C-alpha positions as a Markdown table, in Angstrom:
| # | Residue | x | y | z |
|---|---|---|---|---|
| 1 | Met | -91.0 | -106.5 | 13.2 |
| 2 | Lys | -87.6 | -106.7 | 11.5 |
| 3 | Ile | -87.9 | -110.4 | 10.7 |
| 4 | Asn | -91.0 | -109.2 | 8.1 |
| 5 | Lys | -88.4 | -107.3 | 5.9 |
| 6 | Phe | -86.7 | -110.5 | 5.4 |
| 7 | Leu | -90.0 | -112.2 | 4.1 |
| 8 | Ser | -90.2 | -109.2 | 1.7 |
| 9 | Phe | -87.0 | -109.7 | 0.5 |
| 10 | Leu | -87.6 | -113.6 | -0.3 |
| 11 | Leu | -90.9 | -112.6 | -1.7 |
| 12 | Phe | -88.9 | -110.3 | -4.2 |
| 13 | Phe | -85.8 | -112.3 | -4.9 |
| 14 | Leu | -86.8 | -115.9 | -4.3 |
| 15 | Leu | -89.9 | -116.8 | -2.5 |
| 16 | Leu | -93.4 | -118.2 | -1.3 |
| 17 | Thr | -96.3 | -121.1 | -2.0 |
| 18 | Thr | -98.8 | -121.8 | -4.4 |
| 19 | Ser | -102.6 | -122.6 | -3.8 |
| 20 | Arg | -104.8 | -123.1 | -6.7 |
| 21 | Leu | -106.5 | -119.4 | -6.7 |
| 22 | Gly | -106.1 | -119.4 | -10.8 |
| 23 | Leu | -108.0 | -116.7 | -12.3 |
| 24 | Ala | -107.6 | -118.5 | -15.1 |
| 25 | Glu | -106.5 | -122.6 | -16.0 |
| 26 | Glu | -103.1 | -123.2 | -15.5 |
| 27 | Val | -100.9 | -124.0 | -18.7 |
| 28 | Asp | -100.0 | -127.3 | -18.8 |
| 29 | Leu | -96.4 | -127.6 | -19.5 |
| 30 | Val | -95.1 | -130.8 | -20.4 |
| 31 | Pro | -91.5 | -130.7 | -19.0 |
| 32 | Val | -88.7 | -130.9 | -21.7 |
| 33 | Asn | -86.3 | -129.9 | -19.4 |
| 34 | Glu | -86.4 | -129.9 | -15.8 |
| 35 | Gln | -84.2 | -128.0 | -13.2 |
| 36 | Thr | -84.1 | -128.1 | -9.5 |
| 37 | Tyr | -81.8 | -125.4 | -7.7 |
| 38 | Val | -81.3 | -125.7 | -3.9 |
| 39 | Tyr | -79.7 | -122.7 | -1.6 |
| 40 | Asp | -78.9 | -123.1 | 2.3 |
| 41 | Val | -80.2 | -120.1 | 3.9 |
| 42 | Tyr | -78.6 | -118.4 | 6.9 |
| 43 | Tyr | -79.3 | -115.8 | 9.5 |
| 44 | Lys | -75.6 | -114.6 | 9.9 |
| 45 | Lys | -73.9 | -118.0 | 10.6 |
| 46 | Leu | -77.1 | -119.8 | 12.1 |
| 47 | Ser | -78.7 | -122.3 | 9.5 |
| 48 | Ile | -82.6 | -121.5 | 9.0 |
| 49 | Gly | -83.6 | -123.3 | 6.1 |
| 50 | Gln | -83.8 | -123.7 | 2.4 |
| 51 | Met | -85.0 | -122.0 | -0.8 |
| 52 | Ile | -85.7 | -124.1 | -3.7 |
| 53 | Arg | -86.1 | -123.2 | -7.2 |
| 54 | Glu | -87.9 | -125.4 | -9.5 |
| 55 | Leu | -88.0 | -124.9 | -13.4 |
| 56 | Gln | -89.6 | -126.7 | -16.1 |
| 57 | Leu | -89.1 | -125.4 | -19.9 |
| 58 | Lys | -90.9 | -126.1 | -23.0 |
| 59 | Asp | -90.3 | -124.3 | -26.2 |
| 60 | Glu | -90.4 | -120.4 | -25.3 |
| 61 | Gln | -92.4 | -121.1 | -22.0 |
| 62 | Ile | -91.1 | -121.7 | -18.7 |
| 63 | Lys | -93.1 | -122.5 | -15.1 |
| 64 | Val | -91.0 | -121.2 | -12.2 |
| 65 | Asn | -91.5 | -122.6 | -8.7 |
| 66 | Thr | -89.8 | -120.9 | -5.8 |
| 67 | Ile | -89.9 | -122.5 | -2.5 |
| 68 | Thr | -88.9 | -121.4 | 0.8 |
| 69 | Asp | -89.1 | -123.6 | 4.0 |
| 70 | Leu | -87.6 | -121.6 | 6.8 |
| 71 | Ser | -87.5 | -121.7 | 10.8 |
| 72 | Phe | -86.4 | -118.8 | 13.0 |
| 73 | Leu | -87.0 | -118.0 | 16.7 |
| 74 | Leu | -88.9 | -121.4 | 17.0 |
| 75 | Met | -91.1 | -120.5 | 14.3 |
| 76 | Lys | -91.7 | -121.8 | 10.9 |
| 77 | Phe | -92.5 | -119.7 | 7.8 |
| 78 | Gly | -92.2 | -119.9 | 3.9 |
| 79 | Gly | -94.3 | -121.2 | 1.3 |
| 80 | Asn | -93.9 | -120.4 | -2.8 |
| 81 | Gln | -94.5 | -118.7 | -5.8 |
| 82 | Ser | -95.4 | -120.5 | -9.0 |
| 83 | Ser | -95.2 | -118.6 | -12.4 |
| 84 | Asp | -96.0 | -119.1 | -15.8 |
| 85 | Ile | -93.4 | -117.2 | -18.0 |
| 86 | Tyr | -92.6 | -116.9 | -21.7 |
| 87 | Trp | -89.8 | -115.4 | -24.0 |
| 88 | Asp | -91.1 | -112.8 | -25.8 |
| 89 | Glu | -88.9 | -112.4 | -29.1 |
| 90 | Lys | -90.1 | -108.7 | -29.9 |
| 91 | Thr | -89.2 | -107.5 | -26.7 |
| 92 | Gln | -86.5 | -109.6 | -26.1 |
| 93 | Gln | -87.7 | -110.2 | -22.4 |
| 94 | Tyr | -89.2 | -112.6 | -20.1 |
| 95 | Leu | -92.7 | -111.7 | -19.4 |
| 96 | Thr | -95.0 | -113.2 | -17.0 |
| 97 | Lys | -98.1 | -114.8 | -17.7 |
| 98 | Arg | -99.6 | -115.4 | -14.2 |
| 99 | Phe | -98.7 | -116.5 | -10.8 |
| 100 | Leu | -100.2 | -117.9 | -7.7 |
| 101 | Arg | -98.6 | -117.2 | -4.2 |
| 102 | Asn | -99.4 | -118.4 | -0.8 |
| 103 | Ser | -97.2 | -117.9 | 2.3 |
| 104 | Val | -97.4 | -119.1 | 5.9 |
| 105 | Gly | -95.9 | -117.8 | 9.0 |
| 106 | Phe | -95.6 | -113.9 | 10.2 |
| 107 | Ser | -98.2 | -113.5 | 8.0 |
| 108 | Ser | -100.5 | -115.5 | 5.6 |
| 109 | Val | -101.2 | -114.2 | 1.9 |
| 110 | Ser | -103.1 | -116.2 | -0.7 |
| 111 | Met | -103.0 | -114.3 | -3.9 |
| 112 | Ala | -103.4 | -114.9 | -7.5 |
| 113 | Ala | -101.9 | -112.6 | -10.5 |
| 114 | Gln | -103.1 | -112.6 | -14.0 |
| 115 | Phe | -101.1 | -110.7 | -16.8 |
| 116 | Ser | -102.9 | -109.1 | -19.9 |
| 117 | Asn | -102.5 | -106.9 | -22.6 |
| 118 | Asn | -99.0 | -108.3 | -23.3 |
| 119 | Gly | -97.9 | -107.7 | -19.8 |
| 120 | His | -99.0 | -103.9 | -19.3 |
| 121 | Asn | -102.2 | -104.8 | -17.0 |
| 122 | Thr | -102.6 | -107.4 | -14.1 |
| 123 | Thr | -105.5 | -108.5 | -12.0 |
| 124 | Ile | -104.5 | -109.4 | -8.5 |
| 125 | Ile | -106.6 | -111.5 | -6.1 |
| 126 | Asn | -105.1 | -110.8 | -2.7 |
| 127 | Asn | -106.9 | -113.0 | 0.0 |
| 128 | Gly | -110.3 | -112.6 | -1.6 |
| 129 | Lys | -109.9 | -109.1 | -2.6 |
| 130 | Ser | -109.8 | -108.1 | -6.3 |
| 131 | Thr | -107.5 | -105.1 | -7.6 |
| 132 | Tyr | -106.3 | -104.0 | -11.1 |
| 133 | Phe | -103.1 | -102.4 | -12.1 |
| 134 | Ser | -101.9 | -101.0 | -15.3 |
| 135 | Asn | -98.6 | -99.8 | -16.6 |
| 136 | Pro | -98.9 | -98.6 | -20.5 |
| 137 | Asp | -95.4 | -97.8 | -20.9 |
| 138 | Glu | -93.6 | -100.6 | -19.3 |
| 139 | Tyr | -94.3 | -104.3 | -18.9 |
| 140 | Ile | -95.0 | -105.6 | -15.4 |
| 141 | Val | -93.2 | -109.0 | -14.4 |
| 142 | Asp | -93.0 | -110.6 | -11.3 |
| 143 | Phe | -89.9 | -111.8 | -9.2 |
| 144 | Asn | -89.2 | -115.2 | -11.1 |
| 145 | Ala | -89.2 | -113.4 | -14.3 |
| 146 | Val | -86.7 | -111.0 | -12.8 |
| 147 | Leu | -84.1 | -113.8 | -12.0 |
| 148 | Leu | -84.6 | -114.9 | -15.5 |
| 149 | Gln | -84.1 | -111.6 | -17.2 |
| 150 | Ile | -80.9 | -110.8 | -15.3 |
| 151 | Arg | -79.2 | -114.0 | -15.9 |
| 152 | Lys | -80.0 | -113.8 | -19.7 |
| 153 | Gly | -78.8 | -110.0 | -19.6 |
| 154 | Leu | -75.5 | -111.3 | -18.2 |
| 155 | Lys | -75.0 | -113.8 | -20.7 |
| 156 | Ser | -75.1 | -110.9 | -23.5 |
| 157 | Gly | -73.2 | -108.5 | -21.8 |
| 158 | Gln | -76.1 | -106.4 | -20.2 |
| 159 | Thr | -74.7 | -104.4 | -17.0 |
| 160 | Asp | -77.8 | -102.3 | -15.7 |
| 161 | Phe | -81.3 | -103.8 | -15.2 |
| 162 | Glu | -84.6 | -102.1 | -14.5 |
| 163 | Phe | -87.9 | -103.6 | -13.8 |
| 164 | Phe | -91.5 | -102.9 | -12.9 |
| 165 | Met | -92.5 | -105.6 | -10.7 |
| 166 | Gln | -96.2 | -107.1 | -9.2 |
| 167 | Thr | -95.9 | -107.0 | -5.7 |
| 168 | Ser | -99.2 | -107.5 | -3.4 |
| 169 | Asp | -100.7 | -104.4 | -3.2 |
| 170 | Ser | -98.5 | -102.2 | -5.8 |
| 171 | Ile | -96.1 | -102.2 | -8.8 |
| 172 | Gly | -92.3 | -101.8 | -7.4 |
| 173 | His | -89.7 | -100.1 | -9.4 |
| 174 | Tyr | -86.2 | -102.0 | -9.0 |
| 175 | Phe | -82.7 | -101.2 | -10.3 |
| 176 | Phe | -80.1 | -103.6 | -10.6 |
| 177 | Lys | -76.4 | -102.8 | -11.6 |
| 178 | Val | -73.3 | -105.3 | -12.4 |
| 179 | Thr | -70.9 | -103.9 | -9.8 |
| 180 | Gly | -67.7 | -106.5 | -11.0 |
| 181 | Lys | -66.6 | -109.9 | -11.2 |
| 182 | Glu | -65.5 | -111.8 | -8.0 |
| 183 | Met | -64.2 | -115.4 | -7.6 |
| 184 | Ile | -66.7 | -116.9 | -5.1 |
| 185 | Asp | -65.9 | -119.8 | -2.8 |
| 186 | Ser | -68.6 | -122.6 | -2.7 |
| 187 | Lys | -69.1 | -126.1 | -1.7 |
| 188 | Phe | -68.5 | -126.9 | -5.4 |
| 189 | Gly | -65.3 | -124.7 | -5.3 |
| 190 | Lys | -64.5 | -121.4 | -6.5 |
| 191 | Phe | -66.1 | -119.6 | -9.5 |
| 192 | Glu | -65.6 | -116.4 | -11.4 |
| 193 | Ser | -69.0 | -114.7 | -10.7 |
| 194 | Tyr | -70.8 | -111.6 | -11.9 |
| 195 | Arg | -71.6 | -109.2 | -8.7 |
| 196 | Val | -74.9 | -107.7 | -9.1 |
| 197 | Glu | -76.3 | -105.4 | -6.4 |
| 198 | Gln | -80.0 | -103.5 | -5.9 |
| 199 | Met | -79.4 | -99.8 | -6.6 |
| 200 | Lys | -81.3 | -96.7 | -5.5 |
| 201 | Lys | -82.1 | -98.4 | -1.8 |
| 202 | Asn | -79.9 | -96.3 | 0.8 |
| 203 | Asp | -81.3 | -98.2 | 3.8 |
| 204 | Arg | -80.4 | -101.9 | 2.6 |
| 205 | Thr | -78.0 | -103.9 | 0.6 |
| 206 | Leu | -79.0 | -106.7 | -1.5 |
| 207 | Thr | -76.4 | -108.7 | -4.0 |
| 208 | Ala | -76.4 | -111.8 | -5.8 |
| 209 | Trp | -73.6 | -113.6 | -7.4 |
| 210 | Phe | -74.2 | -115.5 | -10.7 |
| 211 | Ala | -71.4 | -118.2 | -11.7 |
| 212 | Val | -70.2 | -118.0 | -15.5 |
| 213 | Ala | -69.2 | -121.7 | -15.6 |
| 214 | Leu | -72.6 | -122.7 | -14.2 |
| 215 | Asp | -74.3 | -120.8 | -17.3 |
| 216 | His | -74.7 | -117.6 | -15.4 |
| 217 | Gln | -76.8 | -119.4 | -12.7 |
| 218 | Met | -77.1 | -117.4 | -8.8 |
| 219 | Ile | -74.6 | -119.2 | -6.9 |
| 220 | Lys | -75.0 | -116.8 | -3.9 |
| 221 | Phe | -76.7 | -113.7 | -2.6 |
| 222 | Ser | -77.0 | -111.4 | 0.5 |
| 223 | Tyr | -79.5 | -109.5 | 2.1 |
| 224 | Lys | -78.7 | -106.9 | 4.8 |
| 225 | Arg | -81.0 | -104.2 | 6.6 |
| 226 | Asn | -80.6 | -103.1 | 10.0 |
| 227 | Ile | -80.1 | -106.2 | 12.7 |
| 228 | Leu | -80.9 | -108.8 | 9.3 |
| 229 | Asp | -78.0 | -110.4 | 7.8 |
| 230 | Ile | -79.4 | -113.0 | 5.4 |
| 231 | Arg | -77.7 | -115.1 | 2.9 |
| 232 | Gly | -78.1 | -118.1 | 0.7 |
| 233 | Glu | -75.4 | -120.4 | -0.9 |
| 234 | Leu | -76.0 | -123.0 | -3.9 |
| 235 | Ser | -76.0 | -126.6 | -2.6 |
| 236 | Glu | -77.6 | -128.7 | -5.4 |
| 237 | Tyr | -77.8 | -127.9 | -8.8 |
| 238 | Pro | -78.5 | -129.8 | -12.0 |
| 239 | Asp | -76.0 | -130.7 | -14.9 |
| 240 | Met | -77.7 | -129.5 | -17.8 |
| 241 | Asn | -78.5 | -126.1 | -19.4 |
| 242 | Leu | -81.6 | -124.2 | -19.7 |
């Protein structure tokens, strides 16, 4: 069903629910800085719910919880993914320690991921089944770390991004590129924003805009594939910097 592709998009770019399936005890991050970003999500012009990103920062560690609460064709679906991420000074990258995911709706997923060997290995428990993945040459991350890394790169002038991202059953290879700067309308006014597009995917268009004046936070996103036409717009943001 095509709507499952929409779920996959949210799973990748901003997504799904935490249950305590942990392979290891969660890090207790006493928040020094807490932020919440709320995005209104639309199918074409129809409002279908919200996506919420919650961030907690302590020193070089960040806990990111991305939540979706959506309703489409009289069905409710969504969930969240909670990730423990840290900034690695040596590699100049955000690396994932672990994440927990649980989705409900068109399909149900209960998944826990533990990252080891400095991000080169992962162990996944997906609906009770354990799987091991390895990438000796590149670092494996999750989608919450991808968003942080893109924002970090934009602030330093980076224009091309490449990631190896852990999914429920594989390691996906993703490419993004800055394709321009645009003035984007929002409920808060117009913002000069970097336009970032997913590359090397001819059957879909995934685009996100990051507002310079909002400390390069994502202000808008869109996803188009066949009959799908999904977009999200920032509706709430904190008055602070991460």
